[in-house]
CHARMM internal coordinates of N, CA and C (Angstrom, degrees):
IC EDIT
DIST 1 N 1 CA 1.4626
DIST 1 CA 1 C 1.5172
ANGL 1 N 1 CA 1 C 109.67
DIST 1 C 2 N 1.3334
ANGL 1 CA 1 C 2 N 116.63
DIHE 1 N 1 CA 1 C 2 N -41.72
DIST 2 N 2 CA 1.4560
ANGL 1 C 2 N 2 CA 120.49
DIHE 1 CA 1 C 2 N 2 CA -178.83
DIST 2 CA 2 C 1.5135
ANGL 2 N 2 CA 2 C 112.28
DIHE 1 C 2 N 2 CA 2 C -62.86
DIST 2 C 3 N 1.3494
ANGL 2 CA 2 C 3 N 116.23
DIHE 2 N 2 CA 2 C 3 N -40.19
DIST 3 N 3 CA 1.4603
ANGL 2 C 3 N 3 CA 118.84
DIHE 2 CA 2 C 3 N 3 CA -178.77
DIST 3 CA 3 C 1.5229
ANGL 3 N 3 CA 3 C 110.59
DIHE 2 C 3 N 3 CA 3 C -68.01
DIST 3 C 4 N 1.3257
ANGL 3 CA 3 C 4 N 116.59
DIHE 3 N 3 CA 3 C 4 N -37.24
DIST 4 N 4 CA 1.4606
ANGL 3 C 4 N 4 CA 120.04
DIHE 3 CA 3 C 4 N 4 CA 178.20
DIST 4 CA 4 C 1.5217
ANGL 4 N 4 CA 4 C 109.85
DIHE 3 C 4 N 4 CA 4 C -63.66
DIST 4 C 5 N 1.3258
ANGL 4 CA 4 C 5 N 116.29
DIHE 4 N 4 CA 4 C 5 N -42.45
DIST 5 N 5 CA 1.4571
ANGL 4 C 5 N 5 CA 120.27
DIHE 4 CA 4 C 5 N 5 CA 179.73
DIST 5 CA 5 C 1.5170
ANGL 5 N 5 CA 5 C 111.60
DIHE 4 C 5 N 5 CA 5 C -63.04
DIST 5 C 6 N 1.3399
ANGL 5 CA 5 C 6 N 117.02
DIHE 5 N 5 CA 5 C 6 N -44.19
DIST 6 N 6 CA 1.4530
ANGL 5 C 6 N 6 CA 119.66
DIHE 5 CA 5 C 6 N 6 CA -177.51
DIST 6 CA 6 C 1.5257
ANGL 6 N 6 CA 6 C 110.84
DIHE 5 C 6 N 6 CA 6 C -68.47
DIST 6 C 7 N 1.3337
ANGL 6 CA 6 C 7 N 117.09
DIHE 6 N 6 CA 6 C 7 N -35.82
DIST 7 N 7 CA 1.4584
ANGL 6 C 7 N 7 CA 118.68
DIHE 6 CA 6 C 7 N 7 CA 177.95
DIST 7 CA 7 C 1.5253
ANGL 7 N 7 CA 7 C 110.21
DIHE 6 C 7 N 7 CA 7 C -68.55
DIST 7 C 8 N 1.3368
ANGL 7 CA 7 C 8 N 116.23
DIHE 7 N 7 CA 7 C 8 N -34.67
DIST 8 N 8 CA 1.4609
ANGL 7 C 8 N 8 CA 119.41
DIHE 7 CA 7 C 8 N 8 CA 176.28
DIST 8 CA 8 C 1.5168
ANGL 8 N 8 CA 8 C 111.04
DIHE 7 C 8 N 8 CA 8 C -64.06
DIST 8 C 9 N 1.3403
ANGL 8 CA 8 C 9 N 116.10
DIHE 8 N 8 CA 8 C 9 N -41.40
DIST 9 N 9 CA 1.4617
ANGL 8 C 9 N 9 CA 120.35
DIHE 8 CA 8 C 9 N 9 CA 178.05
DIST 9 CA 9 C 1.5223
ANGL 9 N 9 CA 9 C 109.84
DIHE 8 C 9 N 9 CA 9 C -64.01
DIST 9 C 10 N 1.3412
ANGL 9 CA 9 C 10 N 116.53
DIHE 9 N 9 CA 9 C 10 N -43.83
DIST 10 N 10 CA 1.4562
ANGL 9 C 10 N 10 CA 120.22
DIHE 9 CA 9 C 10 N 10 CA 179.66
DIST 10 CA 10 C 1.5239
ANGL 10 N 10 CA 10 C 110.56
DIHE 9 C 10 N 10 CA 10 C -61.85
DIST 10 C 11 N 1.3363
ANGL 10 CA 10 C 11 N 116.03
DIHE 10 N 10 CA 10 C 11 N -40.14
DIST 11 N 11 CA 1.4583
ANGL 10 C 11 N 11 CA 120.18
DIHE 10 CA 10 C 11 N 11 CA -179.96
DIST 11 CA 11 C 1.5210
ANGL 11 N 11 CA 11 C 110.59
DIHE 10 C 11 N 11 CA 11 C -64.20
DIST 11 C 12 N 1.3391
ANGL 11 CA 11 C 12 N 116.29
DIHE 11 N 11 CA 11 C 12 N -45.12
DIST 12 N 12 CA 1.4621
ANGL 11 C 12 N 12 CA 119.18
DIHE 11 CA 11 C 12 N 12 CA -179.55
DIST 12 CA 12 C 1.5237
ANGL 12 N 12 CA 12 C 110.53
DIHE 11 C 12 N 12 CA 12 C -65.48
DIST 12 C 13 N 1.3355
ANGL 12 CA 12 C 13 N 117.09
DIHE 12 N 12 CA 12 C 13 N -37.30
DIST 13 N 13 CA 1.4630
ANGL 12 C 13 N 13 CA 120.29
DIHE 12 CA 12 C 13 N 13 CA 176.86
DIST 13 CA 13 C 1.5202
ANGL 13 N 13 CA 13 C 110.58
DIHE 12 C 13 N 13 CA 13 C -63.53
DIST 13 C 14 N 1.3340
ANGL 13 CA 13 C 14 N 116.66
DIHE 13 N 13 CA 13 C 14 N -42.61
DIST 14 N 14 CA 1.4572
ANGL 13 C 14 N 14 CA 120.61
DIHE 13 CA 13 C 14 N 14 CA 179.46
DIST 14 CA 14 C 1.5232
ANGL 14 N 14 CA 14 C 110.61
DIHE 13 C 14 N 14 CA 14 C -63.23
DIST 14 C 15 N 1.3372
ANGL 14 CA 14 C 15 N 116.53
DIHE 14 N 14 CA 14 C 15 N -42.46
DIST 15 N 15 CA 1.4628
ANGL 14 C 15 N 15 CA 120.26
DIHE 14 CA 14 C 15 N 15 CA 178.50
DIST 15 CA 15 C 1.5206
ANGL 15 N 15 CA 15 C 110.90
DIHE 14 C 15 N 15 CA 15 C -63.68
DIST 15 C 16 N 1.3362
ANGL 15 CA 15 C 16 N 116.28
DIHE 15 N 15 CA 15 C 16 N -43.10
DIST 16 N 16 CA 1.4609
ANGL 15 C 16 N 16 CA 120.14
DIHE 15 CA 15 C 16 N 16 CA 179.27
DIST 16 CA 16 C 1.5149
ANGL 16 N 16 CA 16 C 110.39
DIHE 15 C 16 N 16 CA 16 C -61.86
DIST 16 C 17 N 1.3332
ANGL 16 CA 16 C 17 N 116.63
DIHE 16 N 16 CA 16 C 17 N -43.55
DIST 17 N 17 CA 1.4604
ANGL 16 C 17 N 17 CA 121.13
DIHE 16 CA 16 C 17 N 17 CA 179.33
DIST 17 CA 17 C 1.5181
ANGL 17 N 17 CA 17 C 110.84
DIHE 16 C 17 N 17 CA 17 C -63.12
DIST 17 C 18 N 1.3360
ANGL 17 CA 17 C 18 N 116.62
DIHE 17 N 17 CA 17 C 18 N -42.78
DIST 18 N 18 CA 1.4610
ANGL 17 C 18 N 18 CA 120.47
DIHE 17 CA 17 C 18 N 18 CA 179.41
DIST 18 CA 18 C 1.5267
ANGL 18 N 18 CA 18 C 110.64
DIHE 17 C 18 N 18 CA 18 C -62.54
DIST 18 C 19 N 1.3387
ANGL 18 CA 18 C 19 N 116.21
DIHE 18 N 18 CA 18 C 19 N -43.06
DIST 19 N 19 CA 1.4625
ANGL 18 C 19 N 19 CA 119.90
DIHE 18 CA 18 C 19 N 19 CA 178.53
DIST 19 CA 19 C 1.5192
ANGL 19 N 19 CA 19 C 110.87
DIHE 18 C 19 N 19 CA 19 C -63.71
DIST 19 C 20 N 1.3381
ANGL 19 CA 19 C 20 N 116.64
DIHE 19 N 19 CA 19 C 20 N -42.62
DIST 20 N 20 CA 1.4617
ANGL 19 C 20 N 20 CA 120.43
DIHE 19 CA 19 C 20 N 20 CA 179.88
DIST 20 CA 20 C 1.5245
ANGL 20 N 20 CA 20 C 110.33
DIHE 19 C 20 N 20 CA 20 C -62.95
DIST 20 C 21 N 1.3391
ANGL 20 CA 20 C 21 N 117.02
DIHE 20 N 20 CA 20 C 21 N -43.06
DIST 21 N 21 CA 1.4621
ANGL 20 C 21 N 21 CA 120.52
DIHE 20 CA 20 C 21 N 21 CA 179.18
DIST 21 CA 21 C 1.5202
ANGL 21 N 21 CA 21 C 110.89
DIHE 20 C 21 N 21 CA 21 C -64.58
DIST 21 C 22 N 1.3297
ANGL 21 CA 21 C 22 N 116.73
DIHE 21 N 21 CA 21 C 22 N -41.75
DIST 22 N 22 CA 1.4603
ANGL 21 C 22 N 22 CA 120.11
DIHE 21 CA 21 C 22 N 22 CA 178.93
DIST 22 CA 22 C 1.5214
ANGL 22 N 22 CA 22 C 110.22
DIHE 21 C 22 N 22 CA 22 C -63.09
DIST 22 C 23 N 1.3389
ANGL 22 CA 22 C 23 N 116.00
DIHE 22 N 22 CA 22 C 23 N -41.85
DIST 23 N 23 CA 1.4619
ANGL 22 C 23 N 23 CA 120.01
DIHE 22 CA 22 C 23 N 23 CA -179.89
DIST 23 CA 23 C 1.5207
ANGL 23 N 23 CA 23 C 110.48
DIHE 22 C 23 N 23 CA 23 C -64.82
DIST 23 C 24 N 1.3490
ANGL 23 CA 23 C 24 N 116.43
DIHE 23 N 23 CA 23 C 24 N -45.53
DIST 24 N 24 CA 1.4627
ANGL 23 C 24 N 24 CA 120.17
DIHE 23 CA 23 C 24 N 24 CA -179.88
DIST 24 CA 24 C 1.5212
ANGL 24 N 24 CA 24 C 110.67
DIHE 23 C 24 N 24 CA 24 C -64.19
DIST 24 C 25 N 1.3403
ANGL 24 CA 24 C 25 N 116.30
DIHE 24 N 24 CA 24 C 25 N -40.37
DIST 25 N 25 CA 1.4549
ANGL 24 C 25 N 25 CA 119.86
DIHE 24 CA 24 C 25 N 25 CA 178.50
DIST 25 CA 25 C 1.5156
ANGL 25 N 25 CA 25 C 111.45
DIHE 24 C 25 N 25 CA 25 C -60.76
DIST 25 C 26 N 1.3186
ANGL 25 CA 25 C 26 N 116.50
DIHE 25 N 25 CA 25 C 26 N -46.02
DIST 26 N 26 CA 1.4620
ANGL 25 C 26 N 26 CA 120.23
DIHE 25 CA 25 C 26 N 26 CA 178.36
DIST 26 CA 26 C 1.5171
ANGL 26 N 26 CA 26 C 110.02
DIHE 25 C 26 N 26 CA 26 C -65.14
DIST 26 C 27 N 1.3446
ANGL 26 CA 26 C 27 N 116.64
DIHE 26 N 26 CA 26 C 27 N -35.84
DIST 27 N 27 CA 1.4586
ANGL 26 C 27 N 27 CA 119.71
DIHE 26 CA 26 C 27 N 27 CA -178.65
DIST 27 CA 27 C 1.5232
ANGL 27 N 27 CA 27 C 110.35
DIHE 26 C 27 N 27 CA 27 C -64.61
DIST 27 C 28 N 1.3362
ANGL 27 CA 27 C 28 N 116.55
DIHE 27 N 27 CA 27 C 28 N -45.72
DIST 28 N 28 CA 1.4565
ANGL 27 C 28 N 28 CA 119.40
DIHE 27 CA 27 C 28 N 28 CA -175.50
DIST 28 CA 28 C 1.5210
ANGL 28 N 28 CA 28 C 112.48
DIHE 27 C 28 N 28 CA 28 C -76.93
DIST 28 C 29 N 1.3181
ANGL 28 CA 28 C 29 N 117.63
DIHE 28 N 28 CA 28 C 29 N -32.95
DIST 29 N 29 CA 1.4557
ANGL 28 C 29 N 29 CA 120.04
DIHE 28 CA 28 C 29 N 29 CA -176.12
DIST 29 CA 29 C 1.5184
ANGL 29 N 29 CA 29 C 112.56
DIHE 28 C 29 N 29 CA 29 C -94.69
DIST 29 C 30 N 1.3205
ANGL 29 CA 29 C 30 N 116.93
DIHE 29 N 29 CA 29 C 30 N -7.54
DIST 30 N 30 CA 1.4582
ANGL 29 C 30 N 30 CA 120.22
DIHE 29 CA 29 C 30 N 30 CA -173.46
DIST 30 CA 30 C 1.5207
ANGL 30 N 30 CA 30 C 110.57
DIHE 29 C 30 N 30 CA 30 C -129.93
DIST 30 C 31 N 1.3424
ANGL 30 CA 30 C 31 N 115.62
DIHE 30 N 30 CA 30 C 31 N 44.56
DIST 31 N 31 CA 1.4647
ANGL 30 C 31 N 31 CA 120.43
DIHE 30 CA 30 C 31 N 31 CA -176.26
DIST 31 CA 31 C 1.5244
ANGL 31 N 31 CA 31 C 110.56
DIHE 30 C 31 N 31 CA 31 C -57.51
DIST 31 C 32 N 1.3268
ANGL 31 CA 31 C 32 N 116.34
DIHE 31 N 31 CA 31 C 32 N -41.23
DIST 32 N 32 CA 1.4650
ANGL 31 C 32 N 32 CA 119.40
DIHE 31 CA 31 C 32 N 32 CA -177.56
DIST 32 CA 32 C 1.5225
ANGL 32 N 32 CA 32 C 111.06
DIHE 31 C 32 N 32 CA 32 C -61.77
DIST 32 C 33 N 1.3383
ANGL 32 CA 32 C 33 N 116.10
DIHE 32 N 32 CA 32 C 33 N -42.47
DIST 33 N 33 CA 1.4605
ANGL 32 C 33 N 33 CA 119.91
DIHE 32 CA 32 C 33 N 33 CA 178.44
DIST 33 CA 33 C 1.5279
ANGL 33 N 33 CA 33 C 110.52
DIHE 32 C 33 N 33 CA 33 C -65.33
DIST 33 C 34 N 1.3328
ANGL 33 CA 33 C 34 N 116.79
DIHE 33 N 33 CA 33 C 34 N -38.08
DIST 34 N 34 CA 1.4605
ANGL 33 C 34 N 34 CA 120.00
DIHE 33 CA 33 C 34 N 34 CA 178.05
DIST 34 CA 34 C 1.5213
ANGL 34 N 34 CA 34 C 110.70
DIHE 33 C 34 N 34 CA 34 C -63.01
DIST 34 C 35 N 1.3291
ANGL 34 CA 34 C 35 N 116.49
DIHE 34 N 34 CA 34 C 35 N -43.33
DIST 35 N 35 CA 1.4612
ANGL 34 C 35 N 35 CA 120.37
DIHE 34 CA 34 C 35 N 35 CA 179.18
DIST 35 CA 35 C 1.5219
ANGL 35 N 35 CA 35 C 109.82
DIHE 34 C 35 N 35 CA 35 C -62.22
DIST 35 C 36 N 1.3440
ANGL 35 CA 35 C 36 N 116.06
DIHE 35 N 35 CA 35 C 36 N -42.71
DIST 36 N 36 CA 1.4619
ANGL 35 C 36 N 36 CA 120.06
DIHE 35 CA 35 C 36 N 36 CA 178.98
DIST 36 CA 36 C 1.5233
ANGL 36 N 36 CA 36 C 110.62
DIHE 35 C 36 N 36 CA 36 C -61.59
DIST 36 C 37 N 1.3422
ANGL 36 CA 36 C 37 N 116.35
DIHE 36 N 36 CA 36 C 37 N -42.39
DIST 37 N 37 CA 1.4616
ANGL 36 C 37 N 37 CA 120.10
DIHE 36 CA 36 C 37 N 37 CA 178.01
DIST 37 CA 37 C 1.5192
ANGL 37 N 37 CA 37 C 110.99
DIHE 36 C 37 N 37 CA 37 C -61.46
DIST 37 C 38 N 1.3327
ANGL 37 CA 37 C 38 N 116.70
DIHE 37 N 37 CA 37 C 38 N -42.42
DIST 38 N 38 CA 1.4647
ANGL 37 C 38 N 38 CA 120.27
DIHE 37 CA 37 C 38 N 38 CA 179.94
DIST 38 CA 38 C 1.5203
ANGL 38 N 38 CA 38 C 110.38
DIHE 37 C 38 N 38 CA 38 C -63.29
DIST 38 C 39 N 1.3379
ANGL 38 CA 38 C 39 N 116.65
DIHE 38 N 38 CA 38 C 39 N -42.76
DIST 39 N 39 CA 1.4634
ANGL 38 C 39 N 39 CA 120.58
DIHE 38 CA 38 C 39 N 39 CA 179.75
DIST 39 CA 39 C 1.5244
ANGL 39 N 39 CA 39 C 109.79
DIHE 38 C 39 N 39 CA 39 C -63.49
DIST 39 C 40 N 1.3387
ANGL 39 CA 39 C 40 N 116.48
DIHE 39 N 39 CA 39 C 40 N -43.89
DIST 40 N 40 CA 1.4672
ANGL 39 C 40 N 40 CA 120.27
DIHE 39 CA 39 C 40 N 40 CA 177.82
DIST 40 CA 40 C 1.5225
ANGL 40 N 40 CA 40 C 110.43
DIHE 39 C 40 N 40 CA 40 C -60.10
DIST 40 C 41 N 1.3378
ANGL 40 CA 40 C 41 N 116.60
DIHE 40 N 40 CA 40 C 41 N -43.71
DIST 41 N 41 CA 1.4613
ANGL 40 C 41 N 41 CA 121.41
DIHE 40 CA 40 C 41 N 41 CA -178.75
DIST 41 CA 41 C 1.5246
ANGL 41 N 41 CA 41 C 110.47
DIHE 40 C 41 N 41 CA 41 C -61.85
DIST 41 C 42 N 1.3375
ANGL 41 CA 41 C 42 N 116.36
DIHE 41 N 41 CA 41 C 42 N -46.75
DIST 42 N 42 CA 1.4666
ANGL 41 C 42 N 42 CA 120.50
DIHE 41 CA 41 C 42 N 42 CA -179.88
DIST 42 CA 42 C 1.5223
ANGL 42 N 42 CA 42 C 110.07
DIHE 41 C 42 N 42 CA 42 C -63.25
DIST 42 C 43 N 1.3443
ANGL 42 CA 42 C 43 N 116.68
DIHE 42 N 42 CA 42 C 43 N -41.18
DIST 43 N 43 CA 1.4669
ANGL 42 C 43 N 43 CA 120.26
DIHE 42 CA 42 C 43 N 43 CA 179.80
DIST 43 CA 43 C 1.5237
ANGL 43 N 43 CA 43 C 110.53
DIHE 42 C 43 N 43 CA 43 C -61.24
DIST 43 C 44 N 1.3355
ANGL 43 CA 43 C 44 N 116.54
DIHE 43 N 43 CA 43 C 44 N -44.95
DIST 44 N 44 CA 1.4660
ANGL 43 C 44 N 44 CA 120.43
DIHE 43 CA 43 C 44 N 44 CA 178.99
DIST 44 CA 44 C 1.5210
ANGL 44 N 44 CA 44 C 110.26
DIHE 43 C 44 N 44 CA 44 C -61.74
DIST 44 C 45 N 1.3405
ANGL 44 CA 44 C 45 N 116.65
DIHE 44 N 44 CA 44 C 45 N -42.33
DIST 45 N 45 CA 1.4622
ANGL 44 C 45 N 45 CA 120.14
DIHE 44 CA 44 C 45 N 45 CA 179.75
DIST 45 CA 45 C 1.5246
ANGL 45 N 45 CA 45 C 110.57
DIHE 44 C 45 N 45 CA 45 C -62.58
DIST 45 C 46 N 1.3305
ANGL 45 CA 45 C 46 N 117.32
DIHE 45 N 45 CA 45 C 46 N -42.08
DIST 46 N 46 CA 1.4640
ANGL 45 C 46 N 46 CA 120.64
DIHE 45 CA 45 C 46 N 46 CA 179.77
DIST 46 CA 46 C 1.5217
ANGL 46 N 46 CA 46 C 110.64
DIHE 45 C 46 N 46 CA 46 C -64.72
DIST 46 C 47 N 1.3398
ANGL 46 CA 46 C 47 N 116.54
DIHE 46 N 46 CA 46 C 47 N -41.35
DIST 47 N 47 CA 1.4663
ANGL 46 C 47 N 47 CA 120.22
DIHE 46 CA 46 C 47 N 47 CA 178.82
DIST 47 CA 47 C 1.5238
ANGL 47 N 47 CA 47 C 109.81
DIHE 46 C 47 N 47 CA 47 C -63.48
DIST 47 C 48 N 1.3440
ANGL 47 CA 47 C 48 N 116.63
DIHE 47 N 47 CA 47 C 48 N -44.70
DIST 48 N 48 CA 1.4610
ANGL 47 C 48 N 48 CA 120.16
DIHE 47 CA 47 C 48 N 48 CA 178.77
DIST 48 CA 48 C 1.5208
ANGL 48 N 48 CA 48 C 110.55
DIHE 47 C 48 N 48 CA 48 C -60.11
DIST 48 C 49 N 1.3418
ANGL 48 CA 48 C 49 N 116.51
DIHE 48 N 48 CA 48 C 49 N -41.42
DIST 49 N 49 CA 1.4568
ANGL 48 C 49 N 49 CA 120.05
DIHE 48 CA 48 C 49 N 49 CA -178.64
DIST 49 CA 49 C 1.5215
ANGL 49 N 49 CA 49 C 110.80
DIHE 48 C 49 N 49 CA 49 C -65.67
DIST 49 C 50 N 1.3369
ANGL 49 CA 49 C 50 N 117.01
DIHE 49 N 49 CA 49 C 50 N -42.07
DIST 50 N 50 CA 1.4601
ANGL 49 C 50 N 50 CA 119.55
DIHE 49 CA 49 C 50 N 50 CA -179.87
DIST 50 CA 50 C 1.5251
ANGL 50 N 50 CA 50 C 110.84
DIHE 49 C 50 N 50 CA 50 C -66.78
DIST 50 C 51 N 1.3430
ANGL 50 CA 50 C 51 N 116.84
DIHE 50 N 50 CA 50 C 51 N -37.79
DIST 51 N 51 CA 1.4691
ANGL 50 C 51 N 51 CA 119.98
DIHE 50 CA 50 C 51 N 51 CA 176.28
DIST 51 CA 51 C 1.5251
ANGL 51 N 51 CA 51 C 109.59
DIHE 50 C 51 N 51 CA 51 C -62.70
DIST 51 C 52 N 1.3344
ANGL 51 CA 51 C 52 N 116.42
DIHE 51 N 51 CA 51 C 52 N -42.80
DIST 52 N 52 CA 1.4627
ANGL 51 C 52 N 52 CA 120.46
DIHE 51 CA 51 C 52 N 52 CA 178.89
DIST 52 CA 52 C 1.5227
ANGL 52 N 52 CA 52 C 110.25
DIHE 51 C 52 N 52 CA 52 C -62.54
DIST 52 C 53 N 1.3411
ANGL 52 CA 52 C 53 N 117.66
DIHE 52 N 52 CA 52 C 53 N -42.57
DIST 53 N 53 CA 1.4629
ANGL 52 C 53 N 53 CA 121.14
DIHE 52 CA 52 C 53 N 53 CA 179.59
DIST 53 CA 53 C 1.5207
ANGL 53 N 53 CA 53 C 110.60
DIHE 52 C 53 N 53 CA 53 C -61.99
DIST 53 C 54 N 1.3332
ANGL 53 CA 53 C 54 N 116.66
DIHE 53 N 53 CA 53 C 54 N -44.26
DIST 54 N 54 CA 1.4618
ANGL 53 C 54 N 54 CA 120.30
DIHE 53 CA 53 C 54 N 54 CA 179.67
DIST 54 CA 54 C 1.5249
ANGL 54 N 54 CA 54 C 110.04
DIHE 53 C 54 N 54 CA 54 C -62.58
DIST 54 C 55 N 1.3344
ANGL 54 CA 54 C 55 N 116.20
DIHE 54 N 54 CA 54 C 55 N -44.38
DIST 55 N 55 CA 1.4639
ANGL 54 C 55 N 55 CA 120.12
DIHE 54 CA 54 C 55 N 55 CA 179.79
DIST 55 CA 55 C 1.5229
ANGL 55 N 55 CA 55 C 110.73
DIHE 54 C 55 N 55 CA 55 C -60.99
DIST 55 C 56 N 1.3264
ANGL 55 CA 55 C 56 N 116.89
DIHE 55 N 55 CA 55 C 56 N -42.85
DIST 56 N 56 CA 1.4635
ANGL 55 C 56 N 56 CA 120.60
DIHE 55 CA 55 C 56 N 56 CA -179.88
DIST 56 CA 56 C 1.5210
ANGL 56 N 56 CA 56 C 110.81
DIHE 55 C 56 N 56 CA 56 C -66.06
DIST 56 C 57 N 1.3250
ANGL 56 CA 56 C 57 N 117.64
DIHE 56 N 56 CA 56 C 57 N -39.12
DIST 57 N 57 CA 1.4613
ANGL 56 C 57 N 57 CA 119.60
DIHE 56 CA 56 C 57 N 57 CA -178.09
DIST 57 CA 57 C 1.5287
ANGL 57 N 57 CA 57 C 110.77
DIHE 56 C 57 N 57 CA 57 C -69.25
DIST 57 C 58 N 1.3442
ANGL 57 CA 57 C 58 N 117.18
DIHE 57 N 57 CA 57 C 58 N -31.50
DIST 58 N 58 CA 1.4643
ANGL 57 C 58 N 58 CA 119.55
DIHE 57 CA 57 C 58 N 58 CA 176.68
DIST 58 CA 58 C 1.5204
ANGL 58 N 58 CA 58 C 110.98
DIHE 57 C 58 N 58 CA 58 C -71.39
DIST 58 C 59 N 1.3301
ANGL 58 CA 58 C 59 N 116.62
DIHE 58 N 58 CA 58 C 59 N -34.87
DIST 59 N 59 CA 1.4642
ANGL 58 C 59 N 59 CA 119.84
DIHE 58 CA 58 C 59 N 59 CA 178.31
DIST 59 CA 59 C 1.5205
ANGL 59 N 59 CA 59 C 109.47
DIHE 58 C 59 N 59 CA 59 C -77.84
END
COOR INIT
IC SEED 1 N 1 CA 1 C
IC BUILD
């Protein structure tokens, strides 16, 4: 049971490391896409905020 548990932990650690490396790789090699994502995120947040403001002003 102990060996199965430790191998499971090792597997999850390996997966986490692989995901982190993939994320970092995309981050460093895909700066333009990251900037676009950030701009999209900010735009969505601003739209949500303006919708909330309009809703509050109507209420």
